[in-house]
N, C-alpha and C positions, 0 to 999 in steps of 0.2 A: 647536559647543561647542568652545572650545580648551582642547589639552592642554598645559600650561606649568609653569614650576616657582614659581608666586605663593606655593602654599601653605607649600614650602620655605623659600623667603625670609621668609614669614611667622613660622614656627617659629625660624629663625635669628636674627630681631628680637628674641625673647624669650630669647634665651642658649643655644639647644639647638645641637648640632654636627652628631650622628650621627641623622639623620631617616629613617628606614625606611619605605617604602611596603610596602602588605600587600595581597593580593588572593587570591582563589580560583578555582578553575576545576571545571567538573563539578558543579555544585549540582544541575542539572536532571536529570542523566543517570539512566539504569534500572539502568547496570552499573558496578560496580568503584569504586574511592576517590574522594574528593574530593581534589583537590590545592590545596595555598596555597605561597606564595611570598613570601619578605621581601627587600628589595633597600635598601641605602643607596648611592645613585648618588654618585658623585666628582664635586665642582665642578673638579677638574684635568683629567678626561678623561672629557667630557660622551659621551651616545650620541644621535646625531640620528635623529629620525623617530620618536620614541617615542608610541605611542598606543595606545587599548583595542584588546587582540588579536583580538576579534572583528571588528575595520574593518582587520586586515590578511591580506593572503593568505598561506599557510601558508609558501612559500618565504622570505617576508620577516620572518616570527616568526622560524624558525630563523637567520637570519642576524642578527637583532637580539639573539636569545637567546646567540649566540656572543658579539658584543660586549658585552653585559650582564656575563656571567660574566666576559670578560677586564678589563672597566674598573671595574666596581661597586668601591666599599671594602669590600663585604660582600655576600653573598648567600644565600640558604638555600631550599630546597623541602622541604616535607613533605607528608604526607597522612593523611588518615582513612579505615580500608578500610570496606567495605561493611557488615560485621558491626556497626561501629560505628557507622555512619550510622542501622540499623534499631533500633538499641539505645537511641540516644540523640536521634535526630531529625536530620535534616541540616543545619537551622540551627545546633544544638548541634555537629555534627561539624564543619561549615564553621569555626567557632570554634576547635576544638579542632585542627584541621589549622593555622589561622594561628597559634597559640598555638605549636605545635610549632617551626613556620619561624622564629618571633621567637627564639624560644629556642636554635635552633641559629646565629643571627649571630654572627661573632666577627669584629671588635669588636663588642659588644651596641650596641644603640640606645638613646638618651635620648629619642627622641619618635617616635611612629608615627603615620601618615597611613593610615587603614584605608579600603577600600571599602566602604561602608554599616555596617559592624558595629563593636560594640565587643570587644574581646580582654581575656580574664582573664588579664593580666598585670600587674604592679608598674610601667607604664612610662605616663607621660603621653602620651595619645593625642588624634586628632579623626576621627570618623568622616564619610567625604564620601559623600554620595549621588552615584550616577555618578564615584566618584572616577578610575576608570579611563579616563574620557574627558577629566577635569580634571587631573589631577596627573600629573607625569612619573613618579615614583618607583613610584607605584601602577601604572600604566600599564606600569612594566617588572616590576612583581611579576606582573603580568597574563601578559604574554609567558612568562616563566620556568613558570607554573603551567600555562598551557595547553600549550608546548611539551612538557613532562615528561608531562602526563598523556596526549597524544597519542600518544607513545610507549609509553606504559605500554599502551594500547589495541591500539595494533599489534603487541606482543606477546603479549597476552590473545588477539588474533586468530589469531595460530598454534596456541592452545589449543583455544580454539572456535570454528572456521572458518565454522560455519553459521548466525553470527548476522551477519556483516558488519561488526563492532566497528571493523575499520581505516577504514572509511568513515563509518559512522555515530557512531562514537565514544562509544557507548552511548546514545546519545538516542533518543527514541521516532520513528524514521523508520519510514514503510510497511514497509520491507523487514524492518527489527530488529522491528517488532510482529507481521508475519507469522511468521519465524523461531520468536518465542516464543509463538504460538498453536500453531505445528506442533511444535515440539521441546521446550517448556516452558522454565522458567528454570534456567540454569546456577548452581553454589553463590556465583556471583560477582555474581549480581544483586541488588538491593537489594529485600527480599522486602518491605519495609515501603512499597514504590513501588506505586501502579498503572501498569500494568497487570500487575506481575508479581505483587501479592499475589493477585489473582482467579484466579492460573493456578496456584495452590499449592493443594494438598489441606488441607482444616479439618483443625483441630486433633483434631477428635472423629474424622472418619474416619481420620487417621493413628493414633489410638489404638487403635482397631478393628483395623487392618491389622496394628499390630504384638502384639496378644494372640495367646497359644495358643490353639489350635483349643478346648481345654478351657473356657478363660476368655473367650472371644468371645461 
């Protein structure tokens, strides 16, 4: 699958100028926020080698992230926390993180190319299936979202070292699942996700445990 600028060119042919690619990272993780990024690439300062962040080694992602930040016309990163994910579900939380990233762009975009989703902002947009593998601006957003989320998980690894978060990035690896089974979830785990949910005490049990002895 070729990652190129054909979707940006098509939008420009319709009169749009500030075209932002938008993507998220961490949607399937069991821990922490879902991140999103929005990027308006510069036509005068192109970044070479853009592709889906999952196809790039970590070192190359870091290099490209630096290039994107230094050369893009505008970029922004935002997120939705684990408690927001549990409250509104991961699909809506991903859209919320994307919306926050778009709203932080300065200058603001006049058209969006979004990886698979529609965002609740008053900006014309086009959702592209597998957009991070087909569209350069979405690929750039996927790289920034992934790099910033990985940095976030490394920071949380220092707080919760028993879970191997720096290595697993919060996904359900055998080591992470084993740690969950032994130590239980942290407050930053996504309580609405299996297998985190099944390790939490039931609401009925929690109520009994919290009642005074003469009321239990």
